[in-house]
DRENPA-3360 file (N, C-alpha, C; in nm, 2 decimals, always signed):
BEGIN
1 = MASLDVIN = +0.52/+2.63/+1.48/+0.49/+2.56/+1.36/+0.59/+2.59/+1.25 ~ +0.61/+2.48/+1.17/+0.70/+2.50/+1.06/+0.63/+2.56/+0.94 ~ +0.69/+2.65/+0.87/+0.63/+2.71/+0.75/+0.70/+2.65/+0.63 ~ +0.62/+2.64/+0.52/+0.67/+2.59/+0.39/+0.61/+2.67/+0.28 ~ +0.69/+2.68/+0.18/+0.65/+2.76/+0.06/+0.54/+2.68/-0.02 ~ +0.45/+2.76/-0.07/+0.34/+2.70/-0.16/+0.38/+2.74/-0.30 ~ +0.38/+2.65/-0.39/+0.42/+2.68/-0.53/+0.30/+2.65/-0.62 ~ +0.31/+2.70/-0.74/+0.20/+2.68/-0.84/+0.25/+2.57/-0.94;
9 = QKGDKVDT = +0.17/+2.55/-1.04/+0.20/+2.44/-1.14/+0.33/+2.47/-1.21 ~ +0.37/+2.59/-1.22/+0.49/+2.63/-1.29/+0.62/+2.62/-1.20 ~ +0.60/+2.60/-1.07/+0.71/+2.59/-0.98/+0.74/+2.72/-0.92 ~ +0.66/+2.82/-0.93/+0.68/+2.96/-0.87/+0.62/+2.97/-0.74 ~ +0.68/+3.03/-0.64/+0.63/+3.05/-0.51/+0.51/+3.15/-0.51 ~ +0.40/+3.11/-0.45/+0.28/+3.20/-0.45/+0.23/+3.23/-0.31 ~ +0.28/+3.15/-0.21/+0.23/+3.17/-0.08/+0.31/+3.09/+0.02 ~ +0.28/+3.10/+0.15/+0.35/+3.01/+0.25/+0.23/+2.95/+0.33;
17 = IELDDKIF = +0.27/+2.84/+0.39/+0.17/+2.77/+0.48/+0.23/+2.72/+0.60 ~ +0.15/+2.72/+0.71/+0.20/+2.67/+0.84/+0.16/+2.52/+0.86 ~ +0.26/+2.44/+0.90/+0.23/+2.30/+0.92/+0.24/+2.27/+1.07 ~ +0.14/+2.19/+1.11/+0.13/+2.15/+1.25/+0.25/+2.07/+1.29 ~ +0.31/+2.11/+1.40/+0.43/+2.04/+1.45/+0.39/+1.90/+1.50 ~ +0.27/+1.88/+1.55/+0.23/+1.75/+1.60/+0.22/+1.65/+1.49 ~ +0.21/+1.69/+1.36/+0.20/+1.60/+1.25/+0.32/+1.60/+1.17 ~ +0.38/+1.71/+1.14/+0.50/+1.72/+1.05/+0.63/+1.74/+1.12;
25 = NAEIRETL = +0.63/+1.75/+1.25/+0.75/+1.75/+1.33/+0.74/+1.66/+1.45 ~ +0.68/+1.54/+1.43/+0.66/+1.45/+1.53/+0.78/+1.36/+1.55 ~ +0.79/+1.28/+1.65/+0.90/+1.19/+1.67/+0.88/+1.07/+1.57 ~ +0.99/+1.04/+1.51/+0.99/+0.94/+1.41/+1.01/+0.80/+1.48 ~ +0.91/+0.72/+1.48/+0.91/+0.59/+1.55/+0.91/+0.48/+1.44 ~ +1.03/+0.44/+1.41/+1.04/+0.34/+1.30/+0.98/+0.20/+1.34 ~ +0.97/+0.17/+1.46/+0.91/+0.04/+1.50/+0.76/+0.04/+1.47 ~ +0.69/+0.16/+1.50/+0.55/+0.17/+1.46/+0.53/+0.17/+1.31;
33 = VQQVVVWQ = +0.62/+0.23/+1.24/+0.61/+0.24/+1.09/+0.62/+0.10/+1.04 ~ +0.72/+0.02/+1.09/+0.73/-0.12/+1.04/+0.61/-0.20/+1.07 ~ +0.55/-0.18/+1.19/+0.44/-0.26/+1.23/+0.32/-0.23/+1.14 ~ +0.30/-0.11/+1.11/+0.18/-0.07/+1.02/+0.20/-0.12/+0.88 ~ +0.33/-0.12/+0.83/+0.35/-0.17/+0.69/+0.32/-0.32/+0.69 ~ +0.37/-0.39/+0.79/+0.34/-0.54/+0.79/+0.19/-0.56/+0.80 ~ +0.12/-0.48/+0.88/-0.03/-0.49/+0.89/-0.10/-0.46/+0.75 ~ -0.05/-0.36/+0.68/-0.11/-0.33/+0.55/-0.08/-0.44/+0.45;
41 = QAKRRSGN = +0.04/-0.50/+0.45/+0.07/-0.60/+0.36/-0.01/-0.73/+0.39 ~ -0.02/-0.76/+0.52/-0.10/-0.88/+0.56/-0.24/-0.87/+0.52 ~ -0.30/-0.75/+0.53/-0.44/-0.73/+0.48/-0.46/-0.75/+0.33 ~ -0.35/-0.72/+0.26/-0.36/-0.73/+0.11/-0.33/-0.87/+0.06 ~ -0.28/-0.96/+0.15/-0.26/-1.10/+0.10/-0.39/-1.17/+0.07 ~ -0.39/-1.23/-0.04/-0.51/-1.30/-0.09/-0.55/-1.42/+0.00 ~ -0.45/-1.49/+0.05/-0.48/-1.61/+0.14/-0.56/-1.71/+0.07 ~ -0.55/-1.73/-0.06/-0.63/-1.83/-0.13/-0.56/-1.96/-0.17;
49 = ACTKTRGQ = -0.44/-1.98/-0.11/-0.36/-2.10/-0.14/-0.44/-2.22/-0.08 ~ -0.46/-2.32/-0.16/-0.54/-2.43/-0.11/-0.48/-2.57/-0.16 ~ -0.47/-2.66/-0.07/-0.43/-2.80/-0.10/-0.54/-2.90/-0.06 ~ -0.53/-3.01/-0.12/-0.63/-3.12/-0.10/-0.58/-3.22/+0.00 ~ -0.66/-3.25/+0.10/-0.63/-3.36/+0.19/-0.66/-3.50/+0.12 ~ -0.63/-3.60/+0.19/-0.65/-3.74/+0.13/-0.80/-3.76/+0.11 ~ -0.88/-3.69/+0.18/-1.03/-3.71/+0.17/-1.08/-3.63/+0.05 ~ -1.01/-3.54/+0.00/-1.05/-3.45/-0.11/-1.00/-3.49/-0.25;
57 = VSGGGKKP = -0.89/-3.57/-0.25/-0.83/-3.61/-0.38/-0.92/-3.72/-0.44 ~ -0.94/-3.70/-0.57/-1.03/-3.80/-0.64/-0.97/-3.93/-0.65 ~ -1.05/-4.03/-0.66/-1.00/-4.17/-0.67/-0.97/-4.23/-0.54 ~ -0.90/-4.35/-0.54/-0.85/-4.41/-0.42/-0.96/-4.49/-0.35 ~ -1.07/-4.52/-0.41/-1.17/-4.59/-0.34/-1.14/-4.74/-0.32 ~ -1.06/-4.79/-0.41/-1.03/-4.94/-0.40/-0.90/-4.96/-0.33 ~ -0.90/-5.06/-0.26/-0.77/-5.10/-0.19/-0.68/-5.15/-0.30 ~ -0.55/-5.10/-0.30/-0.46/-5.13/-0.41/-0.43/-5.28/-0.42;
65 = WRQKGTGR = -0.41/-5.35/-0.31/-0.38/-5.49/-0.31/-0.43/-5.55/-0.18 ~ -0.44/-5.68/-0.17/-0.49/-5.74/-0.05/-0.40/-5.71/+0.07 ~ -0.46/-5.73/+0.19/-0.39/-5.69/+0.31/-0.27/-5.77/+0.34 ~ -0.27/-5.90/+0.31/-0.16/-5.99/+0.35/-0.12/-6.08/+0.23 ~ +0.00/-6.13/+0.24/+0.05/-6.23/+0.15/+0.12/-6.17/+0.02 ~ +0.13/-6.04/+0.01/+0.19/-5.99/-0.11/+0.34/-5.96/-0.09 ~ +0.38/-5.95/+0.04/+0.52/-5.91/+0.07/+0.54/-5.76/+0.07 ~ +0.43/-5.69/+0.03/+0.44/-5.54/+0.03/+0.37/-5.48/+0.16;
73 = ARAGTNRS = +0.40/-5.36/+0.18/+0.34/-5.29/+0.30/+0.19/-5.28/+0.28 ~ +0.12/-5.27/+0.39/-0.02/-5.26/+0.39/-0.06/-5.12/+0.33 ~ -0.16/-5.12/+0.24/-0.21/-5.00/+0.18/-0.36/-5.00/+0.17 ~ -0.43/-4.90/+0.21/-0.57/-4.89/+0.20/-0.62/-4.81/+0.08 ~ -0.54/-4.72/+0.03/-0.58/-4.63/-0.07/-0.45/-4.57/-0.14 ~ -0.47/-4.55/-0.27/-0.36/-4.49/-0.35/-0.36/-4.34/-0.34 ~ -0.44/-4.28/-0.25/-0.44/-4.14/-0.23/-0.39/-4.10/-0.09 ~ -0.31/-4.19/-0.04/-0.25/-4.17/+0.09/-0.14/-4.06/+0.07;
81 = PLWVGGGT = -0.11/-3.98/+0.17/-0.01/-3.87/+0.16/+0.13/-3.93/+0.13 ~ +0.15/-4.06/+0.16/+0.28/-4.13/+0.13/+0.30/-4.16/-0.01 ~ +0.19/-4.16/-0.09/+0.20/-4.19/-0.23/+0.21/-4.07/-0.32 ~ +0.27/-4.08/-0.44/+0.27/-3.98/-0.54/+0.13/-3.96/-0.59 ~ +0.08/-3.83/-0.59/-0.06/-3.80/-0.63/-0.15/-3.81/-0.51 ~ -0.10/-3.84/-0.39/-0.19/-3.85/-0.28/-0.22/-3.71/-0.22 ~ -0.29/-3.71/-0.11/-0.33/-3.58/-0.05/-0.21/-3.52/+0.02 ~ -0.23/-3.40/+0.07/-0.13/-3.32/+0.14/-0.17/-3.32/+0.29;
89 = VFGPQPRS = -0.06/-3.34/+0.38/-0.08/-3.33/+0.52/-0.06/-3.19/+0.57 ~ -0.15/-3.13/+0.64/-0.14/-3.00/+0.70/-0.10/-2.89/+0.60 ~ -0.15/-2.90/+0.47/-0.12/-2.80/+0.37/-0.20/-2.67/+0.39 ~ -0.16/-2.57/+0.32/-0.23/-2.44/+0.33/-0.37/-2.45/+0.29 ~ -0.46/-2.37/+0.36/-0.60/-2.36/+0.33/-0.64/-2.21/+0.32 ~ -0.74/-2.18/+0.24/-0.78/-2.04/+0.23/-0.81/-1.98/+0.37 ~ -0.74/-1.86/+0.40/-0.76/-1.80/+0.52/-0.72/-1.65/+0.51 ~ -0.75/-1.57/+0.61/-0.72/-1.43/+0.61/-0.59/-1.41/+0.70;
97 = YAFSVPKK = -0.50/-1.33/+0.65/-0.38/-1.30/+0.72/-0.39/-1.17/+0.80 ~ -0.50/-1.11/+0.80/-0.52/-0.98/+0.86/-0.51/-0.99/+1.01 ~ -0.46/-0.89/+1.07/-0.47/-0.87/+1.22/-0.50/-0.73/+1.25 ~ -0.53/-0.70/+1.38/-0.57/-0.57/+1.41/-0.45/-0.48/+1.47 ~ -0.45/-0.36/+1.44/-0.35/-0.26/+1.49/-0.43/-0.14/+1.54 ~ -0.41/-0.09/+1.66/-0.48/+0.02/+1.72/-0.47/+0.14/+1.63 ~ -0.58/+0.22/+1.63/-0.59/+0.34/+1.55/-0.48/+0.44/+1.59 ~ -0.45/+0.45/+1.72/-0.35/+0.54/+1.77/-0.21/+0.50/+1.71;
105 = VRRAALRS = -0.18/+0.38/+1.69/-0.06/+0.33/+1.64/-0.05/+0.37/+1.49 ~ -0.16/+0.35/+1.42/-0.16/+0.38/+1.27/-0.14/+0.53/+1.25 ~ -0.21/+0.61/+1.34/-0.19/+0.76/+1.32/-0.05/+0.80/+1.36 ~ +0.01/+0.74/+1.46/+0.15/+0.78/+1.50/+0.25/+0.74/+1.39 ~ +0.22/+0.62/+1.32/+0.31/+0.58/+1.21/+0.30/+0.68/+1.10 ~ +0.18/+0.72/+1.07/+0.15/+0.82/+0.96/+0.22/+0.95/+0.99 ~ +0.21/+1.00/+1.11/+0.28/+1.12/+1.15/+0.43/+1.11/+1.14 ~ +0.48/+0.99/+1.17/+0.63/+0.96/+1.16/+0.68/+0.98/+1.02;
113 = VLSSRLKE = +0.60/+0.92/+0.92/+0.64/+0.92/+0.78/+0.63/+1.06/+0.73 ~ +0.52/+1.13/+0.76/+0.51/+1.27/+0.71/+0.62/+1.36/+0.77 ~ +0.66/+1.34/+0.89/+0.77/+1.42/+0.95/+0.90/+1.39/+0.88 ~ +0.92/+1.26/+0.85/+1.05/+1.23/+0.78/+1.05/+1.28/+0.65 ~ +0.94/+1.29/+0.58/+0.94/+1.35/+0.44/+0.97/+1.50/+0.45 ~ +0.92/+1.57/+0.55/+0.96/+1.71/+0.57/+1.10/+1.73/+0.60 ~ +1.16/+1.65/+0.69/+1.30/+1.66/+0.74/+1.39/+1.63/+0.62 ~ +1.35/+1.54/+0.53/+1.43/+1.50/+0.42/+1.42/+1.60/+0.30;
121 = NNLTVLDR = +1.34/+1.70/+0.32/+1.31/+1.80/+0.21/+1.24/+1.73/+0.09 ~ +1.16/+1.63/+0.12/+1.09/+1.56/+0.01/+0.94/+1.59/+0.02 ~ +0.90/+1.70/+0.08/+0.76/+1.74/+0.09/+0.74/+1.87/+0.02 ~ +0.64/+1.88/-0.07/+0.61/+2.00/-0.14/+0.46/+2.03/-0.13 ~ +0.43/+2.16/-0.11/+0.29/+2.20/-0.11/+0.26/+2.27/-0.24 ~ +0.15/+2.23/-0.31/+0.11/+2.29/-0.44/-0.02/+2.35/-0.42 ~ -0.04/+2.47/-0.48/-0.17/+2.54/-0.45/-0.28/+2.47/-0.52 ~ -0.27/+2.43/-0.64/-0.37/+2.35/-0.71/-0.32/+2.30/-0.84;
129 = IELELPKT = -0.39/+2.20/-0.90/-0.35/+2.15/-1.03/-0.48/+2.16/-1.12 ~ -0.46/+2.24/-1.22/-0.57/+2.26/-1.32/-0.53/+2.22/-1.46 ~ -0.61/+2.12/-1.51/-0.58/+2.07/-1.65/-0.69/+2.10/-1.74 ~ -0.66/+2.14/-1.86/-0.77/+2.17/-1.96/-0.86/+2.05/-1.99 ~ -0.79/+1.93/-2.00/-0.85/+1.81/-2.02/-0.78/+1.70/-1.94 ~ -0.85/+1.60/-1.90/-0.79/+1.49/-1.82/-0.70/+1.40/-1.91 ~ -0.58/+1.45/-1.95/-0.49/+1.38/-2.04/-0.36/+1.36/-1.97 ~ -0.30/+1.25/-2.00/-0.17/+1.21/-1.94/-0.06/+1.31/-1.98;
137 = KLFVETVK = -0.07/+1.36/-2.11/+0.03/+1.45/-2.16/+0.03/+1.58/-2.08 ~ -0.08/+1.63/-2.05/-0.09/+1.76/-1.97/-0.04/+1.74/-1.83 ~ -0.07/+1.62/-1.77/-0.02/+1.60/-1.64/+0.13/+1.58/-1.64 ~ +0.18/+1.52/-1.74/+0.33/+1.50/-1.75/+0.40/+1.64/-1.76 ~ +0.34/+1.73/-1.83/+0.39/+1.86/-1.84/+0.40/+1.93/-1.71 ~ +0.29/+1.91/-1.63/+0.29/+1.97/-1.49/+0.40/+1.91/-1.41 ~ +0.42/+1.78/-1.41/+0.52/+1.71/-1.34/+0.66/+1.76/-1.38 ~ +0.69/+1.78/-1.51/+0.82/+1.83/-1.55/+0.84/+1.97/-1.51;
145 = ALGFESGK = +0.73/+2.06/-1.51/+0.75/+2.20/-1.47/+0.78/+2.21/-1.33 ~ +0.74/+2.11/-1.25/+0.77/+2.11/-1.10/+0.91/+2.05/-1.08 ~ +0.97/+1.99/-1.18/+1.10/+1.93/-1.16/+1.10/+1.79/-1.10 ~ +0.99/+1.72/-1.11/+0.97/+1.59/-1.05/+0.97/+1.48/-1.15 ~ +1.03/+1.50/-1.27/+1.03/+1.39/-1.37/+1.11/+1.27/-1.33 ~ +1.21/+1.29/-1.24/+1.29/+1.18/-1.19/+1.24/+1.13/-1.06 ~ +1.24/+1.01/-1.04/+1.19/+0.95/-0.91/+1.05/+0.93/-0.91 ~ +0.99/+0.89/-0.80/+0.85/+0.86/-0.79/+0.78/+0.96/-0.70;
153 = TLFVTREK = +0.67/+1.01/-0.74/+0.60/+1.12/-0.67/+0.46/+1.08/-0.64 ~ +0.42/+1.11/-0.52/+0.28/+1.09/-0.47/+0.21/+1.22/-0.45 ~ +0.10/+1.24/-0.52/+0.02/+1.36/-0.51/-0.10/+1.33/-0.42 ~ -0.13/+1.42/-0.33/-0.24/+1.40/-0.23/-0.34/+1.51/-0.25 ~ -0.46/+1.48/-0.28/-0.56/+1.58/-0.30/-0.66/+1.58/-0.18 ~ -0.74/+1.68/-0.17/-0.83/+1.69/-0.06/-0.94/+1.58/-0.07 ~ -1.00/+1.57/-0.19/-1.10/+1.47/-0.21/-1.06/+1.39/-0.34 ~ -1.14/+1.29/-0.37/-1.11/+1.21/-0.49/-1.13/+1.30/-0.62;
161 = DEALLRSS = -1.03/+1.31/-0.70/-1.03/+1.39/-0.82/-1.02/+1.30/-0.94 ~ -1.14/+1.28/-1.01/-1.14/+1.19/-1.12/-1.05/+1.23/-1.24 ~ -1.05/+1.37/-1.26/-0.96/+1.42/-1.37/-0.82/+1.39/-1.35 ~ -0.77/+1.41/-1.23/-0.63/+1.38/-1.20/-0.60/+1.23/-1.20 ~ -0.69/+1.15/-1.15/-0.68/+1.01/-1.15/-0.67/+0.95/-1.29 ~ -0.75/+1.00/-1.38/-0.75/+0.96/-1.52/-0.62/+1.01/-1.59 ~ -0.57/+1.12/-1.55/-0.45/+1.18/-1.61/-0.33/+1.11/-1.57 ~ -0.33/+1.05/-1.45/-0.20/+0.99/-1.40/-0.20/+0.84/-1.39;
169 = RNLYNVMV = -0.31/+0.77/-1.43/-0.31/+0.63/-1.40/-0.22/+0.55/-1.50 ~ -0.18/+0.61/-1.61/-0.09/+0.55/-1.70/+0.06/+0.57/-1.67 ~ +0.09/+0.65/-1.57/+0.23/+0.68/-1.53/+0.27/+0.59/-1.41 ~ +0.38/+0.52/-1.44/+0.42/+0.42/-1.34/+0.49/+0.49/-1.22 ~ +0.54/+0.61/-1.24/+0.62/+0.68/-1.13/+0.54/+0.79/-1.06 ~ +0.40/+0.79/-1.08/+0.32/+0.89/-1.02/+0.19/+0.83/-0.97 ~ +0.15/+0.87/-0.86/+0.02/+0.82/-0.80/-0.06/+0.94/-0.74 ~ -0.19/+0.94/-0.75/-0.27/+1.04/-0.70/-0.37/+0.98/-0.59;
177 = LPTEGLNV = -0.37/+1.03/-0.47/-0.45/+0.98/-0.36/-0.53/+1.09/-0.30 ~ -0.65/+1.06/-0.26/-0.72/+1.16/-0.17/-0.67/+1.14/-0.03 ~ -0.69/+1.24/+0.06/-0.64/+1.24/+0.19/-0.70/+1.12/+0.27 ~ -0.82/+1.08/+0.24/-0.88/+0.97/+0.31/-0.80/+0.84/+0.28 ~ -0.73/+0.83/+0.17/-0.66/+0.71/+0.13/-0.51/+0.72/+0.16 ~ -0.47/+0.83/+0.23/-0.33/+0.84/+0.27/-0.29/+0.73/+0.36 ~ -0.18/+0.66/+0.33/-0.14/+0.55/+0.42/+0.02/+0.54/+0.42 ~ +0.07/+0.47/+0.52/+0.21/+0.46/+0.54/+0.28/+0.39/+0.43;
185 = YDLLRFDR = +0.22/+0.28/+0.38/+0.29/+0.20/+0.28/+0.31/+0.28/+0.15 ~ +0.21/+0.35/+0.10/+0.23/+0.43/-0.02/+0.32/+0.55/+0.00 ~ +0.32/+0.60/+0.12/+0.41/+0.71/+0.15/+0.56/+0.67/+0.14 ~ +0.58/+0.55/+0.18/+0.72/+0.49/+0.18/+0.76/+0.45/+0.04 ~ +0.66/+0.41/-0.04/+0.69/+0.36/-0.18/+0.74/+0.47/-0.27 ~ +0.70/+0.60/-0.24/+0.73/+0.71/-0.33/+0.84/+0.80/-0.27 ~ +0.93/+0.85/-0.36/+1.04/+0.93/-0.31/+1.00/+1.07/-0.26 ~ +0.90/+1.13/-0.33/+0.86/+1.26/-0.30/+0.71/+1.27/-0.27;
193 = LVLLQDAV = +0.67/+1.36/-0.18/+0.53/+1.38/-0.14/+0.49/+1.52/-0.18 ~ +0.38/+1.53/-0.26/+0.32/+1.66/-0.30/+0.18/+1.67/-0.25 ~ +0.16/+1.77/-0.16/+0.03/+1.79/-0.10/-0.03/+1.91/-0.16 ~ -0.16/+1.90/-0.21/-0.23/+2.02/-0.25/-0.27/+2.10/-0.13 ~ -0.27/+2.23/-0.15/-0.29/+2.32/-0.03/-0.41/+2.29/+0.05 ~ -0.52/+2.26/-0.02/-0.65/+2.24/+0.06/-0.64/+2.10/+0.12 ~ -0.55/+2.01/+0.08/-0.54/+1.88/+0.14/-0.47/+1.89/+0.28 ~ -0.38/+1.99/+0.29/-0.31/+2.01/+0.42/-0.41/+2.03/+0.54;
201 = AKIHERLG = -0.51/+2.11/+0.51/-0.61/+2.14/+0.62/-0.68/+2.01/+0.66 ~ -0.71/+1.93/+0.55/-0.78/+1.80/+0.58/-0.69/+1.70/+0.66 ~ -0.56/+1.70/+0.63/-0.47/+1.62/+0.71/-0.46/+1.67/+0.85 ~ -0.46/+1.80/+0.87/-0.46/+1.85/+1.01/-0.59/+1.81/+1.08 ~ -0.70/+1.80/+1.02/-0.82/+1.75/+1.08/-0.81/+1.61/+1.12 ~ -0.75/+1.53/+1.03/-0.75/+1.39/+1.05/-0.65/+1.34/+1.15 ~ -0.53/+1.41/+1.16/-0.42/+1.36/+1.24/-0.39/+1.46/+1.36 ~ -0.45/+1.58/+1.36/-0.42/+1.68/+1.46/-0.47/+1.65/+1.59;
% end
């Protein structure tokens, strides 16, 4: 098992922790990572684009001109797709873009990204974060003390922490997630990953 230093809010080493090689030293499979990212983005698509067919466009009940004798082409309605203002042929309709990906593939992709963060030295384990009040200013002070003011940082807690969420929601370069919400897409969006010490055990349970 790989060992990693555990630091406190001031950036000082306070302990070491053992990381499961099955999770943090796994084979990096870029194909699976790409597949899971596409899956996540497809699930997030609203799919609410909607066009009207000739039967849904208002008007067009009257025949524009008589069938014969005018010298013009035959026309039954001014809402034909051939006319300006007419209906759309085979246009988009509301639908879901989601598709299924096996749970084993999702877990393998998550292990791949976690392993890459460790190999790139972009993984930090923090013992805990304690704030006197849930204020953005106090959270920013912690981020600066850790030396993470540059770049984008993802903090992962064991469970949903309302105080940290409220303290960080106004920061564009910081995000706080519980372990149950840990996902490939958000891991790739942020430059650095910070795991709280008690969240590591939860990740071992989830992916071990």
